[in-house]
FINU-547974 format. One record per residue (C-alpha): x, y, z. Coordinates in steps of 0.2 Angstrom, whole numbers, plus 2048, in hexadecimal, padded with zeros to 3 digits. Layout:
// FINU-547974
XYZ ...
***
This chain:
// FINU-547974
839818734 82881573B 82A81D74C 835829756 83D81B75E 841809759 8347FC75E 83D7ED765 8357DD75E 8397CB763 8347BE756 8327AC75C 8317A074D 83B790748 83A794735 84B79C733 8497A3721 8387AB725 83F7B3735 84E7BA72D 8447C171F 8387C972C 8487D0736 8507D7726 8417E0720 83B7E6731 84C7ED735 84B7F7725 83B7FF72B 84480473B 83F7F6747 84C7EE753 8497DC750 8507CC75A 84B7BA754 84C7AA75E 846798757 83F791767 836795777 844790783 84E79E77C 8417AB780 8427AD793 8557AE795 8557BB787 8487C5790 8537C67A0 8607CF795 8557DA789 8447E2789 8387E177A 8287EB775 8207DE76A 8227CB768 81D7C2758 81A7AF75C 8177A0751 809795758 813786754 82478575C 83077675E 831776771 82177E777 80F783771 80F79576C 7FF797776 808791786 81679D782 80A7AB780 8027A7791 8137A679A 8187B7792 8087BF797 80B7BA7A9 81D7C07AA 81C7CF79E 80A7D579E 80E7E5794 8177DB786 80B7DB777 80B7CB76D 8067C875B 8037B5756 8087AD746 7FD79F740 7F9793731 7E8792729 7E4782733 7E678A744 7DB799744 7D1793752 7E179275D 7E67A4757 7D57AA75E 7D87A176E 7E97AA76F 7DF7BB76D 7D57B677D 7E57B3786 7EB7C5783 7F37C4771 7F27D5768 7EE7CD757 7F27BE74C 7F77BD73A 7F67AE72E 8067A8726 80C7AC71A 8097BF71D 8107CF715 81E7D771E 8157E871D 8067E0725 8107D9733 8197EA735 8087F3737 8027E7744 8127E974E 8107FC74E 7FE7FB754 8037EE762 8117FA767 805809768 7FA7FF773 8087FA77E 80E80D77F 7FC812783 7FA805791 80B80B799 80681D798 7F58187A1 7FF80F7AE 80A81E7B1 7FB82A7B1 7F381E7BE 80281E7C9 8038317C8 7F18327CD 7F38267DB 8038307E1 7F98407E0 7EA8387EA 7F58337F8 7FF8437F8 7EF84D7F9 7EA843809 7F984B812 7EF85B815 7F986A819 806876812 812877821 82487581E 824864828 81685D81D 81F86280D 82F85A813 82584A816 81E84A805 82F84C7FD 83683E808 828833802 82C8367F0 83F8337F3 83C8227FC 82F81C7F0 83C81A7E2 84580B7EB 8417FB7F4 84B7FE804 8417FA814 83A80A81C 83780E82F 82981B831 82A823842 81D82E84B 811830859 800827858 7F483084D 800839842 7FD82F832 80A821831 7FF815827 7FA82381B 80D827819 810814815 801814808 808823800 81981B7FE 81180C7F6 8068167EA 81581F7E4 8208107E2 8228037D3 8187F77DE 8088027DE 7FE7F67D3 8027E87DF 7FA7E57F1 7FD7F0800 7FB7E580F 7FB7EC821 7FC7E3832 7FC7EC843 8077E284F 7FF7EA85E 7ED7E385B 7F17D1859 7F77C3866 8077BB862 8017AB85B 7F37B3851 8007C084A 80C7B2845 7FE7A883B 7F87B8833 8097BD82D 8107AC827 8007A2824 7FF790829 7FC77E822 7ED773826 7F076A837 7FD77683D 7F477984D 7E3775854 7D677D849 7E077F83A 7D477682F 7DB77C81E 7EA785817 7EB79881A 7F47A5810 7FE7B181B 7FE7C4818 8107C3811 80A7B8803 7FC7C37FF 8087D27FF 8137C97F2 81A7D67E5 8127E47EF 8157ED800 8147E6811 8117F381F 8147ED831 80C7FA83D 8137FB84F 8217EF84B 8287F385D 81A7E9864 81F7D985B 8267CB866 8387C6865 8347B585C 82A7BD84F 8377CA84C 8447BC849 8397B583C 8357C6834 8487C9833 84B7B9829 83E7BF81C 8467D081B 8577C8818 8527B980D 8417BC806 83D7AB80D 8317A581B 828795820 815793824 81078C835 811779833 81977A822 82A77181D 82C77B80D 83378D80C 82979B803 8317A97FA 8297BB7F9 82E7CB7F1 8277D97FB 82C7EB800 82C7ED813 8267FD81C 8267FD82F 81F80983B 82080D84E 81C81A85B 82A813866 83C816868 843806861 85580A866 84E80A878 8447FA875 8557F286F 85D7F887F 84F7F0889 8507DF880 83F7E1878 8457E4866 8527DB85C 8617E6858 8647DD847 8527E0842 8537F2846 8627F383B 8597EB82D 8497F682E 850807831 859808820 84E81881D 84582182B 83682C827 830836836 81E83C836 81C84C83F 81084E84E 80285B84B 809867858 81886984D 80D86F83E 7FF878846 7FE884836 7F687482E 7E887383B 7DB87F831 7DE875821 7DC86482A 7CC86A833 7C5870823 7C986081B 7C0856828 7B1861827 7B085F815 7B284C816 7A484B823 79885781B 79384980F 78C855802 78386080E 787872812 798874819 79B87B82B 7A788882F 7B188A83F 7B089984A 7C08A384D 7BF8A0860 7BD88D85C 7CC88E850 7D689685D 7D4888869 7D987B85B 7E9885858 7ED88686A 7EA87486F 7F986886F 7F1859866 7F884A86F 7ED83F864 7F3848854 7E9848844 7DF83A84A 7D9844859 7D585384F 7CB849843 7C1842852 7BF853859 7B885A849 7AC84B847 7A684E859 7A4861856 79A85D845 78E85384F 78C85F85E 78A86E852 77B86584B 771871840 77C880843 787886834 79688A840 7A087F84C 7A388985C 7AF88686B 7A187E875 7A1870868 7B286B86D 7B785F87C 7BB86788D 7CE86388A 7CE87087C 7C387D884 7CC87E895 7DD885899 7EA87A8A3 7E78858B3 7D58858B1 7D48738AD 7DE86F8BD 7D28798C8 7C38728BF 7CA8608C2 7CD8648D5 7BB8698D7 7B385B8CE 7BE84C8D3 7BB8418E2 7CA8388EA 7C58288E2 7C48308D1 7D78338D1 7D98208CC 7DE8208BA 7D48108B6 7C48198BD 7C78298B2 7CA81E8A3 7BB8148A5 7B08238A9 7B682B899 7B381C88E 7A181A895 79E82D890 7A582A87F 79A81A87D 78B823883 78F831876 790824868 77F81C86D 78880C873 79180A862 7A1802868 7AA803857 7A7815856 7AC818868 7BC80F866 7C081A856 7BC82A85F 7C882586D 7D5820860 7D780E866 7D47FD85F 7C47F4864 7CF7E786D 7D67F5877 7C57FD87A 7BE7ED882 7CE7EB88C 7CC7FC893 7B97FA896 7BD7EB8A0 7CA7F58AB 7D97EE8A2 7E87F989D 
***
């Protein structure tokens, strides 16, 4: 017995006497051996059984052994292959090595030599699988560590992520803006069996309906004016991976109907195409809306809601886990220090952070800390005056303060919004991208509000 467990070997060769001799002697050595005489029998067999190492003859009756090797490497990348070749085809055997074969042996070869090569190929396969497992564990740890905090709510969220990552059921992530819904989706992906495949995200609220449709499904050349070539949709790009739809409640009803079909059948059609395309993706959705209320208002499909809420993950608002605020603030300070000396937060300033209700959640806290880092300049300590007025003023004082500084015209919401945007824009040195980020809105929304839109 060569190993603690039997190595499962598949031999593909039409020389029946030779393969039976291989099988008999290898099984005496403790291997589990299966033999087939042709390539056409390989793939149906692989649907029923798994193997560690394949031994392929380069000359098969129904397919070139090199072609079979290439196909096997596409469908079973961790399947290690040993090629058997005659003297006349050594060049072909070398080509097979370039295509991913572990090794090749020239026929006739000794059984002991073949057994040794199979063991080494198996050891390579085992090492590769261990490395993949370790990488998944590191990815999982990386994303779990990004959920900064030790509160009960955040521990419950981490446990829930570990639980849902094991399956492929659709997930609906709920939570207020800025709580970390996309981070949650990425953590689920990183902990799943799809972690090696793409994670593709789309935000339904930032794109117009026609643009969102073409982004999701892609289009064929000539599908509409300006479609000068074929375009892959995000669903195609996400194939075998995870597809994350943020703010799904903002999708139009026609696109909801098309997305429902993909969820139910795995099939969709590109714009302007007559052929159906099939994808295998794990869907994760997120929303800050009450989708049951959206259904009641005929803005969201009831059947789609039933499909996407198979498992609901609720991301807690920051006000429900205030004990995490010191850790989060410290995390953002470390992240922004960029190798320089780390700043501290005064006790008075920390008291303000803990008393504030954080309507913008973790995203707002990150922006407040970034602003404070800039305003504290050369000081080693962040103090209360480095925070915005909304943090530094109590509700009663703030109301009195507003009465004294506001004119009647200033009570118009659009005036207040525009004034605040202009202040933030001035603060960033007219950097619109940074201003939009500090405000917690998209660039598109930023321009709309700057122009007086809602």
